[in-house]
VOMAR-948651 format. One record per residue (C-alpha): x, y, z; chain; residue number from 1. Coordinates in pm, 1 decimal. Layout:
BEGIN
       c1       c2       c3 chaine num
        X        Y        Z      A NUM
...
This chain:
BEGIN
       c1       c2       c3 chaine num
  12623.9  -1661.4  -3626.3      A   1
  12294.3  -1730.8  -3497.8      A   2
  12052.0  -1526.7  -3307.5      A   3
  11973.4  -1634.8  -2927.9      A   4
  11629.5  -1506.7  -2901.4      A   5
  11416.2  -1734.0  -2691.5      A   6
  11079.2  -1617.0  -2609.5      A   7
  10948.6  -1826.0  -2335.3      A   8
  11108.1  -2016.0  -2053.7      A   9
  11047.4  -2349.5  -2226.3      A  10
  11229.1  -2250.2  -2517.3      A  11
  11520.8  -2097.9  -2325.1      A  12
  11570.2  -2412.4  -2079.6      A  13
  11530.9  -2658.1  -2380.4      A  14
  11798.3  -2459.9  -2567.1      A  15
  12044.5  -2480.8  -2270.8      A  16
  11953.4  -2845.7  -2163.3      A  17
  11990.0  -2977.4  -2540.3      A  18
  12319.5  -2815.8  -2572.5      A  19
  12191.3  -2584.3  -2841.7      A  20
  12352.4  -2321.4  -2639.4      A  21
  12531.8  -2261.0  -2292.7      A  22
  12408.1  -2058.1  -1983.9      A  23
  12704.5  -1850.2  -2064.6      A  24
  12608.4  -1771.1  -2424.9      A  25
  12233.9  -1706.1  -2314.4      A  26
  12368.9  -1479.2  -2051.8      A  27
  12615.8  -1294.5  -2283.5      A  28
  12298.2  -1231.9  -2539.1      A  29
  12119.5  -1085.4  -2237.3      A  30
  12377.4   -855.5  -2105.1      A  31
  12438.1   -740.9  -2477.7      A  32
  12057.5   -672.4  -2493.6      A  33
  12055.9   -484.6  -2170.5      A  34
  12351.2   -274.1  -2281.1      A  35
  12192.3   -174.0  -2616.3      A  36
  11857.8   -102.7  -2460.2      A  37
  11991.9    121.9  -2180.9      A  38
  12028.3    430.9  -2342.1      A  39
  11671.8    425.0  -2461.2      A  40
  11494.6    268.7  -2184.9      A  41
  11720.6    313.9  -1885.0      A  42
  11592.1      5.4  -1738.4      A  43
  11892.5    -86.8  -1533.3      A  44
  12074.3     83.9  -1235.5      A  45
  12342.6   -168.4  -1260.0      A  46
  12425.9   -431.5  -1517.8      A  47
  12647.3   -687.5  -1313.4      A  48
  12808.3   -850.8  -1591.3      A  49
  13100.3  -1016.2  -1394.0      A  50
  12894.1  -1174.5  -1143.5      A  51
  12646.4  -1284.2  -1401.4      A  52
  12889.7  -1453.3  -1631.2      A  53
  13047.1  -1621.7  -1323.8      A  54
  12723.2  -1758.3  -1216.6      A  55
  12641.8  -1898.4  -1558.5      A  56
  12996.6  -2056.2  -1589.6      A  57
  12900.5  -2239.1  -1284.3      A  58
  12566.2  -2338.9  -1421.6      A  59
  12743.7  -2501.9  -1732.5      A  60
  13002.2  -2683.8  -1497.5      A  61
  12692.9  -2800.1  -1297.0      A  62
  12518.1  -2932.5  -1603.6      A  63
  12832.6  -3092.1  -1748.3      A  64
  12875.2  -3282.6  -1419.1      A  65
  12555.8  -3457.5  -1473.3      A  66
  12373.0  -3292.0  -1183.4      A  67
  12009.8  -3247.0  -1153.2      A  68
  11897.7  -2907.3  -1291.9      A  69
  11634.7  -2664.1  -1161.3      A  70
  11341.3  -2539.0  -1381.3      A  71
  11510.0  -2216.0  -1497.7      A  72
  11856.9  -2375.7  -1512.0      A  73
  12070.8  -2119.8  -1718.5      A  74
  11789.3  -1847.2  -1775.0      A  75
  11921.6  -1507.3  -1745.4      A  76
  11679.2  -1247.4  -1563.9      A  77
  11703.5   -916.0  -1384.7      A  78
  11521.3   -792.3  -1070.3      A  79
  11387.2   -468.7   -913.3      A  80
  11679.7   -317.7   -698.5      A  81
  11514.8   -399.2   -351.3      A  82
  11619.2   -775.1   -341.5      A  83
  11925.6   -872.8   -102.3      A  84
  12190.2  -1090.1   -236.2      A  85
  12484.6  -1146.1      5.1      A  86
  12783.2   -933.0    -97.9      A  87
  12588.5   -724.9   -363.5      A  88
  12448.8   -386.9   -355.5      A  89
  12115.7   -330.1   -285.0      A  90
  12049.5     28.5   -336.2      A  91
  11661.4     46.1   -357.4      A  92
  11663.4    320.5   -612.3      A  93
  11787.8    547.8   -351.3      A  94
  12070.5    767.4   -250.0      A  95
  12036.6    663.6    113.4      A  96
  12111.6    279.7     13.8      A  97
  12310.0    340.5   -307.6      A  98
  12615.2    183.7   -135.2      A  99
  12463.4    -57.2     82.3      A 100
  12606.7   -423.2     46.6      A 101
  12369.6   -707.4    156.3      A 102
  12509.5   -953.7    445.0      A 103
  12239.8  -1221.1    330.0      A 104
  12053.1  -1316.5     50.4      A 105
  11660.1  -1272.9     18.9      A 106
  11454.9  -1572.4     24.2      A 107
  11306.0  -1513.0   -303.3      A 108
  11657.4  -1476.9   -499.9      A 109
  11758.2  -1793.0   -285.9      A 110
  11463.3  -1992.8   -453.1      A 111
  11529.0  -1839.4   -777.5      A 112
  11902.6  -1912.7   -771.8      A 113
  11834.9  -2298.3   -658.3      A 114
  11602.7  -2314.6   -979.1      A 115
  11910.4  -2216.2  -1175.3      A 116
  11831.9  -1856.2  -1290.1      A 117
  12100.0  -1629.5  -1344.2      A 118
  12067.8  -1251.2  -1240.5      A 119
  12229.9   -994.9  -1500.0      A 120
  12149.9   -663.7  -1292.5      A 121
  11948.2   -440.6  -1055.1      A 122
  11667.2   -275.9  -1231.9      A 123
  11543.1     84.6  -1191.4      A 124
  11250.9    157.0   -991.0      A 125
  11065.7    465.9   -800.9      A 126
  11287.7    561.8   -511.5      A 127
  11215.4    332.6   -219.0      A 128
  10906.3    186.0   -426.0      A 129
  10715.9    505.5   -370.0      A 130
  10562.2    642.7   -682.2      A 131
  10316.7    495.2   -930.1      A 132
  10471.9    692.6  -1225.7      A 133
  10834.6    552.4  -1226.9      A 134
  11010.2    879.8  -1188.2      A 135
  11328.2    866.6   -987.3      A 136
  11539.9   1180.8   -869.7      A 137
  11855.3    995.1   -830.5      A 138
  11868.2    728.7  -1155.6      A 139
  11638.3    900.9  -1366.6      A 140
  11314.3    750.4  -1491.0      A 141
  11294.6    414.5  -1686.3      A 142
  11135.4    476.7  -2012.3      A 143
  10866.9    293.3  -2180.4      A 144
  10986.4     76.9  -2450.9      A 145
  10667.7    125.0  -2642.3      A 146
  10700.9    490.1  -2645.8      A 147
  10982.7    661.5  -2446.7      A 148
  10770.9    957.5  -2381.4      A 149
  10511.1    765.9  -2199.0      A 150
  10552.1    645.8  -1824.4      A 151
  10637.0    301.8  -1764.4      A 152
  10442.5    277.1  -1431.3      A 153
  10569.1    233.4  -1102.4      A 154
  10720.4    156.6   -890.4      A 155
  10827.5   -155.5  -1073.4      A 156
  10964.2     76.1  -1359.9      A 157
  11275.3    -87.6  -1470.2      A 158
  11110.5   -451.1  -1449.4      A 159
  10819.5   -344.2  -1687.0      A 160
  11083.3   -178.7  -1922.0      A 161
  11338.5   -462.9  -1924.1      A 162
  11078.7   -728.1  -1998.1      A 163
  10870.7   -525.5  -2241.5      A 164
  11185.2   -434.3  -2436.0      A 165
  11270.3   -827.5  -2458.8      A 166
  11600.5   -780.2  -2262.7      A 167
  11491.0  -1061.2  -2023.5      A 168
  11189.1  -1280.9  -2006.3      A 169
  11077.7  -1207.5  -1664.7      A 170
  11162.3   -977.0  -1339.0      A 171
  11068.0   -969.0  -1004.4      A 172
  10887.0   -663.6   -914.1      A 173
  10706.8   -558.2   -607.3      A 174
  10334.7   -451.4   -516.5      A 175
  10195.2   -237.4   -241.9      A 176
   9928.6    -48.8   -430.5      A 177
   9961.5   -147.3   -786.5      A 178
  10341.3   -148.9   -850.1      A 179
  10347.0   -474.8  -1048.4      A 180
  10017.7   -411.6  -1228.3      A 181
  10082.3    -47.6  -1329.1      A 182
  10408.9   -109.6  -1514.7      A 183
  10279.0   -422.4  -1665.9      A 184
   9990.7   -241.6  -1812.8      A 185
  10176.5     54.1  -1912.0      A 186
  10468.5   -157.0  -2107.5      A 187
  10225.8   -448.9  -2237.2      A 188
  10346.1   -744.4  -2052.4      A 189
  10175.0   -975.4  -1768.6      A 190
  10200.8   -925.7  -1387.6      A 191
  10106.6  -1106.7  -1089.4      A 192
  10023.4   -967.6   -750.3      A 193
   9973.5  -1271.2   -515.2      A 194
   9773.6  -1291.4   -203.2      A 195
   9898.9  -1124.7     85.8      A 196
  10135.5  -1380.5    249.4      A 197
  10188.1  -1595.7    -34.5      A 198
  10536.7  -1499.3   -102.5      A 199
  10810.4  -1438.0    161.6      A 200
  10952.3  -1096.0    219.2      A 201
  11271.4  -1191.2    372.9      A 202
  11549.7   -973.4    254.4      A 203
  11302.6   -745.5     30.7      A 204
  11304.4   -386.1     94.0      A 205
  10993.5   -289.7    338.3      A 206
  10757.4    -19.4    234.5      A 207
  10413.4   -108.0    394.5      A 208
  10428.2   -425.0    592.8      A 209
  10082.2   -505.6    575.5      A 210
  10049.1   -453.9    199.5      A 211
  10373.7   -542.0     22.1      A 212
  10372.2   -808.6   -227.1      A 213
  10658.8   -978.8   -421.4      A 214
  10561.8  -1102.9   -770.5      A 215
  10652.9  -1132.1  -1110.3      A 216
  10640.0   -949.7  -1422.8      A 217
  10688.0  -1133.1  -1747.7      A 218
  10606.8  -1169.9  -2112.6      A 219
  10351.1  -1427.2  -2092.9      A 220
  10127.0  -1588.2  -1833.2      A 221
  10305.3  -1925.5  -1814.7      A 222
  10610.8  -1756.2  -1754.4      A 223
  10504.0  -1527.9  -1482.0      A 224
  10281.8  -1809.3  -1297.1      A 225
  10630.9  -2050.0  -1322.7      A 226
  10801.4  -1772.1  -1141.0      A 227
  10525.9  -1745.1   -854.8      A 228
  10521.1  -2094.1   -810.6      A 229
  10910.7  -2114.5   -754.3      A 230
  10916.9  -1832.2   -508.1      A 231
  10601.6  -1917.3   -324.9      A 232
  10585.8  -2120.6      1.1      A 233
  10627.6  -2083.7    378.6      A 234
  10937.3  -1907.8    493.6      A 235
  11059.4  -1943.8    860.2      A 236
  11254.2  -1610.1    840.0      A 237
  10904.5  -1439.8    748.8      A 238
  10651.7  -1482.6   1009.7      A 239
  10394.4  -1316.9    766.8      A 240
  10458.6  -1564.9    510.6      A 241
  10154.0  -1804.7    541.1      A 242
  10179.8  -2194.2    551.7      A 243
  10046.9  -2250.9    206.5      A 244
  10194.0  -2466.1    -28.4      A 245
  10297.1  -2307.6   -358.0      A 246
  10006.8  -2278.7   -639.1      A 247
   9935.7  -2595.4   -830.9      A 248
   9917.4  -2630.7  -1210.8      A 249
   9720.9  -2391.4  -1434.7      A 250
   9380.9  -2525.3  -1560.5      A 251
   9254.3  -2615.7  -1934.1      A 252
   8901.4  -2658.1  -1830.6      A 253
   8726.3  -2344.4  -1740.2      A 254
   8368.9  -2448.0  -1791.0      A 255
   8258.4  -2390.5  -1427.6      A 256
   8396.4  -2063.6  -1374.3      A 257
   8164.2  -1764.0  -1347.4      A 258
   8304.5  -1416.4  -1455.3      A 259
   8195.1  -1106.8  -1312.8      A 260
   8262.8   -748.6  -1471.5      A 261
   8314.0   -506.8  -1173.0      A 262
   8106.2   -224.6  -1255.0      A 263
   7992.6     93.7  -1047.0      A 264
   8345.5    254.3   -892.4      A 265
   8520.6     95.6  -1190.7      A 266
   8340.5    234.6  -1458.3      A 267
   8396.4    621.4  -1328.2      A 268
   8551.7    819.1  -1578.3      A 269
   8657.0    505.8  -1785.2      A 270
   8797.4    595.7  -2126.5      A 271
   8593.8    437.4  -2397.5      A 272
   8896.7    252.3  -2545.6      A 273
   8918.9     81.2  -2201.8      A 274
   8571.5    -29.0  -2179.5      A 275
   8591.5   -160.9  -2525.5      A 276
   8908.3   -348.5  -2435.2      A 277
   8712.7   -529.0  -2130.5      A 278
   8430.4   -596.4  -2365.9      A 279
   8669.7   -766.0  -2619.6      A 280
   8815.9   -966.8  -2345.4      A 281
   8480.7  -1111.7  -2213.5      A 282
   8336.5  -1177.1  -2558.7      A 283
   8672.6  -1389.1  -2608.1      A 284
   8604.7  -1569.2  -2290.7      A 285
   8251.3  -1636.7  -2288.3      A 286
   8242.2  -1946.9  -2479.7      A 287
   8479.2  -2119.2  -2239.0      A 288
   8332.0  -2042.1  -1888.6      A 289
   7985.2  -2097.8  -1708.9      A 290
   7871.0  -1735.9  -1758.3      A 291
   7970.7  -1388.1  -1784.9      A 292
   7791.7  -1109.8  -1570.0      A 293
   7816.0   -779.7  -1410.5      A 294
   7903.9   -719.7  -1054.6      A 295
   7835.4   -371.8   -869.1      A 296
   8017.2   -387.1   -544.0      A 297
   7960.2   -113.1   -265.8      A 298
   8161.3    188.2   -354.1      A 299
   8539.2    113.2   -326.2      A 300
   8688.0    466.9   -310.2      A 301
   8688.8    426.3     40.0      A 302
   8885.8    127.2     44.0      A 303
   9128.6    292.6   -190.5      A 304
   9162.1    585.7     36.9      A 305
   9230.8    309.7    323.9      A 306
   9497.9    146.3    142.3      A 307
   9678.9    491.4     97.8      A 308
   9660.9    542.2    474.8      A 309
   9790.6    223.1    571.4      A 310
  10072.9    259.8    311.4      A 311
  10156.6    602.6    409.5      A 312
  10155.2    542.2    775.2      A 313
  10393.3    219.1    762.0      A 314
  10613.9    385.4    529.6      A 315
  10664.0    667.9    759.2      A 316
  10760.9    419.5   1021.6      A 317
  11029.8    254.7    797.2      A 318
  11189.5    604.2    702.6      A 319
  11146.9    752.4   1047.7      A 320
  11515.8    785.0   1123.8      A 321
  11634.9    868.7    780.2      A 322
  11377.2   1151.3    767.9      A 323
  11508.2   1307.9   1066.5      A 324
  11891.3   1245.0    989.0      A 325
  11907.6   1281.2    598.1      A 326
  11619.8   1421.3    476.3      A 327
  11816.2   1606.7    188.9      A 328
  11906.4   1254.4     57.7      A 329
  11565.0   1193.5    -62.0      A 330
  11403.4   1306.5   -398.6      A 331
  11176.6   1604.4   -354.5      A 332
  10876.9   1410.0   -428.8      A 333
  10933.6   1148.2   -177.5      A 334
  11053.0   1357.9     90.9      A 335
  10723.3   1562.3     43.1      A 336
  10503.9   1233.2     76.8      A 337
  10719.4   1102.2    380.6      A 338
  10679.9   1450.8    550.1      A 339
  10293.2   1408.8    515.3      A 340
  10324.8   1026.5    622.8      A 341
  10507.2   1136.1    961.7      A 342
  10201.4   1359.3   1040.8      A 343
   9941.9   1078.1   1019.9      A 344
   9741.0   1060.0   1330.8      A 345
   9787.3    688.1   1508.9      A 346
   9397.2    676.1   1531.8      A 347
   9344.0    681.8   1170.3      A 348
   9611.6    434.2   1101.9      A 349
   9457.1    185.8   1344.4      A 350
   9109.8    228.9   1247.4      A 351
   9197.0    152.4    895.5      A 352
   9381.0   -162.6   1002.5      A 353
   9066.9   -247.3   1178.1      A 354
   8832.8   -196.3    918.9      A 355
   9030.6   -430.2    680.3      A 356
   8908.8   -763.4    789.6      A 357
   8546.3   -634.4    802.8      A 358
   8582.9   -503.1    436.1      A 359
   8743.2   -806.5    314.1      A 360
   8462.8  -1005.0    426.5      A 361
   8198.4   -786.2    289.6      A 362
   8360.8   -785.9    -57.1      A 363
   8406.0  -1163.2    -58.5      A 364
   8045.6  -1203.2     13.9      A 365
   7896.0   -965.5   -215.7      A 366
   8136.2   -934.2   -512.1      A 367
   8191.9  -1306.7   -529.8      A 368
   7817.8  -1393.1   -454.0      A 369
   7759.0  -1458.1   -811.0      A 370
   8108.0  -1487.6   -957.3      A 371
   8442.4  -1685.5   -905.8      A 372
   8660.0  -1436.0  -1096.6      A 373
   8627.7  -1055.7  -1146.6      A 374
   8734.2   -850.0  -1398.1      A 375
   8838.9   -469.3  -1395.5      A 376
   9034.4   -218.8  -1550.2      A 377
   9396.4   -131.7  -1433.5      A 378
   9360.6    226.7  -1501.2      A 379
   9085.8    430.6  -1648.4      A 380
   9282.0    557.0  -1913.1      A 381
   9598.8    474.0  -2169.4      A 382
   9944.2    510.3  -2019.9      A 383
   9984.2    876.5  -1968.7      A 384
  10267.2   1083.2  -2095.5      A 385
  10594.4   1147.1  -1868.0      A 386
  10533.6   1520.3  -1931.2      A 387
  10198.7   1506.4  -1780.4      A 388
  10290.8   1377.4  -1450.2      A 389
  10633.8   1531.4  -1388.5      A 390
  10621.4   1752.8  -1067.3      A 391
  10532.8   2111.2  -1160.9      A 392
  10495.7   2031.6  -1531.6      A 393
  10124.3   1990.4  -1549.9      A 394
   9816.5   2118.9  -1347.9      A 395
   9686.4   1793.6  -1413.9      A 396
   9949.4   1593.9  -1230.2      A 397
   9757.6   1541.3   -915.7      A 398
   9454.1   1402.1  -1061.5      A 399
   9646.9   1182.4  -1291.6      A 400
   9866.6   1011.3  -1064.4      A 401
   9567.3    994.7   -811.5      A 402
   9331.3    816.0  -1066.4      A 403
   9639.6    588.8  -1182.3      A 404
   9613.1    398.2   -847.7      A 405
   9220.4    420.6   -811.1      A 406
   9162.4     70.6   -925.7      A 407
   9486.3   -110.6   -796.3      A 408
   9472.5     -1.6   -446.4      A 409
   9153.0   -170.0   -327.8      A 410
   9298.0   -521.1   -422.3      A 411
   9590.7   -425.8   -224.5      A 412
   9410.9   -340.7    108.1      A 413
   9196.7   -647.7     61.1      A 414
   9489.0   -857.1     19.0      A 415
   9348.0  -1039.5   -287.0      A 416
   9538.9  -1210.6   -589.4      A 417
   9561.5  -1022.9   -911.9      A 418
   9670.7  -1098.7  -1270.1      A 419
   9735.6   -817.3  -1497.8      A 420
   9772.6   -854.6  -1890.0      A 421
   9708.3   -643.5  -2191.1      A 422
   9379.3   -760.4  -2391.0      A 423
   9389.7   -488.0  -2652.5      A 424
   9576.6   -250.1  -2856.1      A 425
   9447.6    117.1  -2900.8      A 426
   9433.7    312.1  -3225.3      A 427
   9759.7    447.2  -3118.6      A 428
   9921.6    112.9  -3065.8      A 429
   9909.7    132.4  -2686.5      A 430
   9814.2   -156.5  -2453.9      A 431
   9476.4   -165.8  -2284.0      A 432
   9504.6   -385.3  -1979.4      A 433
   9285.8   -565.4  -1726.8      A 434
   9280.4   -690.4  -1385.8      A 435
   9182.4  -1051.2  -1320.8      A 436
   9095.5  -1065.9   -932.0      A 437
   9031.8  -1410.2   -752.7      A 438
   8944.0  -1509.1   -392.7      A 439
   9248.7  -1546.8   -153.3      A 440
   9513.3  -1825.6   -259.0      A 441
   9344.7  -1882.6   -610.9      A 442
   9635.0  -1778.6   -809.6      A 443
   9594.3  -2094.8  -1036.6      A 444
   9238.8  -1996.5  -1116.5      A 445
   9290.8  -1655.3  -1226.2      A 446
   9607.9  -1743.7  -1412.9      A 447
   9431.4  -2012.8  -1577.4      A 448
   9160.4  -1755.6  -1701.0      A 449
   9458.1  -1503.9  -1787.4      A 450
   9634.4  -1789.3  -1997.2      A 451
   9304.6  -1869.8  -2204.1      A 452
   9257.2  -1517.7  -2273.6      A 453
   9609.0  -1463.9  -2372.3      A 454
   9567.9  -1760.2  -2621.4      A 455
   9222.8  -1667.1  -2776.0      A 456
   9334.6  -1287.6  -2830.4      A 457
   9664.1  -1408.8  -2984.5      A 458
   9815.4  -1070.5  -2886.5      A 459
  10166.3   -980.2  -3028.4      A 460
  10445.7   -789.9  -2831.1      A 461
  10379.1   -440.3  -2854.7      A 462
  10702.0   -357.2  -2985.0      A 463
  10986.9   -516.8  -3172.4      A 464
  11292.3   -586.1  -2969.4      A 465
  11433.4   -273.4  -2892.8      A 466
  11812.5   -382.4  -2967.7      A 467
  11968.8   -642.8  -3186.6      A 468
  12016.8   -971.9  -3002.6      A 469
  12375.6  -1061.1  -2947.0      A 470
  12532.7  -1312.1  -3149.7      A 471
  12708.4  -1623.0  -3094.5      A 472
  12971.7  -1809.5  -3286.3      A 473
């Protein structure tokens, strides 16, 4: 009996290609982990065992026939419950779409399947991807594998929990105002929000069509970046997906890169432990880069508000008919937010869109004037407790929830690429995470900085595996 416990894509792929294990065995191990962890973390809406094992068996036959193998051949993954797969349910974490069977497969899932990845199930999420805490009135909240009393962050709550618990090596999430970055920060994993238009959204649940991004969460930078490379690229089925080649190789030499730590707005109400984490990260990077300096852009609080205006107005459009016909089928928090979005005046929304290009041009000209890569906190504080953000449970709820997205929303509005990763451990054993922000299409540059930081800090997983790994005979 031996444990199947690959720590990275490279290790998992090598195990399968060498014959040390099979795709079926690797998938069985992931399913066993998912089942064992589910009572504690509630990461899955559905564990799709039969379909996953059938795909794994097909992968093993493909390999036995000597056919060319994809970059993720035989690797089991799981994904946020919002990516269509033909003949399978895509529920979007909701009651309204709980029985919706997709008639086609989303582009990102097609690309992962072409690379040989296996999907073992649909991951929990905030209902219709609306909510930064991960709460869900229909499926219950996903629970943080570090401490179940903490939030996972949302809306890609199950993705953060499943990766953080070691159930799967990586998972797709989505990010409209922080929904990849917040779960990555809360669960102590890596998340990448790509440049707006980098990844196709065909077959992915829409929320805010001008800010939605598809991206990965993973246990390390290289695995997250590998997923990004696979799912990126032009798609004729998505006219908003730019004709930009997938990002290239990561860089080893960072000596020409100027780093800028964002101050001003990003220092407001910042907990000392978060500030100390950023200082630790900069000290670790300083010997490897051209310079480290302070950057104080104009006040981005307005940008955060504009991001919310755009997101809510566009969400109201998506949900307009359902809100008229089935309002009782929404959870109370989402129904309240959508009711407000339906009252958004059109001139306010149009003005927010008009200001976007101007504010991006100003930010690129000022914030990047003396820096190539920017550093900022993800949240001003450590991951909150669930009880502090439950509806009606805490008088501080609105303040905490609003503050959670204040540092992430500006980069959604501006459409910039961001890598989030943990850089320190608090005295309580909680992750302290940062955002690494780049110019448009510079995912390779910011991910290279993130990888260097990961190596220099040698951070260990924030928790042991939450469940025993499956054994193979």
